[in-house]
C-alpha positions as CSV (number, residue, x, y, z in Angstrom):
1,X,-3.9,-46.1,-9.9
2,X,-2.0,-46.2,-13.0
3,X,-2.2,-42.6,-13.1
4,X,-1.1,-41.7,-9.9
5,X,2.1,-43.9,-9.6
6,X,2.8,-42.2,-13.0
7,X,2.5,-38.8,-11.4
8,X,4.0,-39.6,-9.0
9,X,7.1,-41.0,-11.2
10,X,7.0,-38.2,-13.2
11,X,7.4,-36.0,-9.8
12,X,9.8,-37.7,-8.4
13,X,8.3,-38.4,-5.2
14,X,6.8,-41.8,-4.3
15,X,6.7,-44.3,-1.2
16,X,9.9,-44.2,0.5
17,X,10.6,-47.8,-1.3
18,X,10.3,-47.1,-4.8
19,X,13.1,-44.7,-4.9
20,X,15.5,-44.9,-1.9
21,X,14.0,-41.4,-0.8
22,X,12.2,-41.3,2.6
23,X,9.1,-38.9,3.3
24,X,10.3,-36.1,5.5
25,X,9.4,-36.9,8.9
26,X,9.8,-33.1,10.1
27,X,7.3,-30.5,8.0
28,X,7.2,-27.3,8.8
29,X,4.0,-26.0,9.8
30,X,2.2,-22.4,8.2
31,X,0.5,-20.1,10.5
32,X,-0.2,-16.9,11.1
33,X,-2.3,-14.7,13.3
34,X,-4.2,-12.0,13.0
35,X,-2.6,-8.3,14.3
36,X,-3.1,-7.8,18.1
37,X,-4.3,-4.1,18.4
38,X,-3.1,-1.7,21.3
39,X,-5.9,1.0,22.0
40,X,-5.0,3.8,19.9
41,X,-5.3,1.1,17.2
42,X,-8.3,-0.1,17.9
43,X,-10.3,3.4,19.1
44,X,-8.6,6.5,17.7
45,X,-9.9,8.2,14.4
46,X,-6.4,9.4,13.4
47,X,-3.4,7.6,11.7
48,X,-1.4,5.9,14.4
49,X,2.4,7.3,14.5
50,X,4.2,3.7,13.8
51,X,1.6,3.1,10.7
52,X,2.4,7.2,8.7
53,X,5.4,5.8,6.7
54,X,3.0,3.7,5.1
55,X,-0.1,5.1,4.7
56,X,1.5,8.2,2.7
57,X,3.0,5.6,0.5
58,X,-0.4,4.5,0.1
59,X,-1.6,7.8,-0.6
60,X,1.2,8.9,-2.9
61,X,0.6,5.5,-5.1
62,X,-2.9,6.2,-5.3
63,X,-2.6,9.9,-6.4
64,X,0.4,9.1,-9.2
65,X,-2.3,6.0,-10.1
66,X,-4.9,8.3,-10.6
67,X,-3.3,10.7,-12.3
68,X,-1.4,8.9,-14.9
69,X,-4.6,7.3,-15.4
70,X,-6.5,10.2,-16.4
71,X,-3.5,11.4,-18.5
72,X,-3.6,8.7,-20.5
73,X,-7.6,9.5,-21.1
74,X,-7.7,12.8,-21.3
75,X,-4.1,13.4,-23.2
76,X,-4.0,11.2,-26.1
77,X,-5.9,13.9,-28.5
78,X,-4.1,16.8,-27.0
79,X,-0.1,18.1,-27.9
80,X,2.4,16.1,-26.7
81,X,3.4,17.6,-23.3
82,X,-0.1,18.9,-22.7
83,X,-1.2,18.9,-19.0
84,X,-4.1,18.2,-17.2
85,X,-6.3,21.6,-16.6
86,X,-6.7,22.5,-13.1
87,X,-9.8,21.3,-12.8
88,X,-9.2,18.0,-14.6
89,X,-6.2,17.5,-11.7
90,X,-8.5,19.0,-8.8
91,X,-11.0,16.5,-10.1
92,X,-8.7,13.4,-10.1
93,X,-7.0,14.5,-6.2
94,X,-10.3,15.0,-5.0
95,X,-11.3,11.2,-6.1
96,X,-8.4,9.9,-5.3
97,X,-8.7,10.7,-1.5
98,X,-12.3,9.7,-1.8
99,X,-12.3,6.2,-3.1
100,X,-13.1,3.6,-0.2
101,X,-9.9,2.5,0.4
102,X,-11.0,-1.1,1.2
103,X,-8.1,-2.7,-0.2
104,X,-6.2,-1.5,2.6
105,X,-5.6,-3.5,5.6
106,X,-2.9,-3.9,8.5
107,X,-0.9,-6.9,9.0
108,X,1.7,-7.9,12.0
109,X,4.9,-9.9,10.7
110,X,7.2,-10.4,13.2
111,X,5.4,-8.9,15.7
112,X,5.4,-5.6,13.5
113,X,2.3,-3.9,12.2
114,X,2.4,-2.5,8.4
115,X,-0.3,-1.6,6.4
116,X,-0.8,-3.7,3.4
117,X,-2.2,-3.2,0.0
118,X,-2.0,-1.9,-3.5
119,X,1.6,0.7,-4.2
120,X,3.4,-1.0,-0.9
121,X,5.7,-4.0,-0.6
122,X,3.7,-6.7,0.0
123,X,6.3,-9.8,-0.5
124,X,6.6,-10.7,2.6
125,X,5.2,-14.4,3.5
126,X,2.0,-15.8,4.9
127,X,0.4,-13.1,6.8
128,X,-3.6,-12.4,8.4
129,X,-4.6,-9.2,7.1
130,X,-7.6,-7.3,8.7
131,X,-9.2,-4.7,6.7
132,X,-12.6,-2.1,7.3
133,X,-12.8,-0.7,10.7
134,X,-11.4,2.3,10.8
135,X,-8.4,1.7,8.1
136,X,-10.0,3.2,5.5
137,X,-11.7,6.2,7.1
138,X,-8.0,7.1,8.4
139,X,-6.4,6.8,4.8
140,X,-9.2,8.7,3.9
141,X,-8.6,11.8,6.2
142,X,-5.0,11.8,5.7
143,X,-5.3,11.6,2.2
144,X,-8.0,14.8,2.2
145,X,-5.7,16.2,5.0
146,X,-2.7,16.7,2.5
147,X,-4.9,18.1,0.0
148,X,-5.9,21.0,2.4
149,X,-2.5,21.8,3.6
150,X,-0.5,21.3,0.7
151,X,-3.2,22.3,-1.9
152,X,-4.2,20.7,-5.4
153,X,-1.5,22.5,-7.3
154,X,1.2,21.5,-5.4
155,X,0.8,17.8,-5.2
156,X,-0.1,18.3,-9.5
157,X,3.5,20.1,-10.0
158,X,5.0,17.7,-7.9
159,X,3.7,14.7,-10.0
160,X,4.3,16.7,-13.3
161,X,8.2,17.1,-11.9
162,X,9.1,13.4,-10.6
163,X,6.2,11.6,-11.0
164,X,5.5,9.0,-7.7
165,X,9.0,9.0,-6.3
166,X,8.5,12.9,-6.2
167,X,4.6,12.9,-4.9
168,X,6.0,10.2,-2.3
169,X,9.4,12.3,-1.4
170,X,6.5,15.4,-0.8
171,X,4.2,13.3,1.3
172,X,6.8,11.5,2.7
173,X,9.1,14.2,3.8
174,X,9.7,14.0,7.5
175,X,7.1,10.6,8.3
176,X,9.4,7.7,7.0
177,X,12.7,6.8,8.6
178,X,14.8,6.9,5.9
179,X,13.6,10.1,5.0
180,X,16.0,13.3,6.0
181,X,13.8,16.1,5.8
182,X,12.8,18.3,8.5
183,X,9.3,17.5,10.2
184,X,6.4,19.4,8.3
185,X,5.5,20.5,11.5
186,X,1.7,20.6,13.4
187,X,-0.1,19.3,10.5
188,X,0.8,15.8,11.1
189,X,0.0,16.1,14.5
190,X,-3.6,16.7,13.4
191,X,-3.4,13.4,11.1
């Protein structure tokens, strides 16, 4: 009992009569609900249009992360300024797309759905994230479409020129609202 009173005194909170403070009568309950998916979000194998901006940011982050890790590992014993060989960066980009994508999911905040996970701004307060299902496959497919359409050479060159920002600029051009570049055409309709 003494420990509890000491703890209450040290935290400057206790029964109302002890310090003349009142216990708040109203508390704000925290609650979160899982996202409500429409038919496309539930069943389509393609990434829904409204989530493609988040998806291209995730994919550019994963490509950047994998390339950076490989460069640190492979290039530490080579001449400064060296690049990965074509087979090395091709392999790394393939692995970045072929991962499980299990750490990503969807959440709904203020009736707006967004992808959630490493590489995105995850600072929104309380929310329920739905993982699994078709989401990993959609990211897998979209990432491989980038490899097929843009090619590993162009992706690595963009990475070498400007890192993550350059990759994101290339992959997200015409997809994210803040991008002013023209749409990349028929390629995106297939995703």
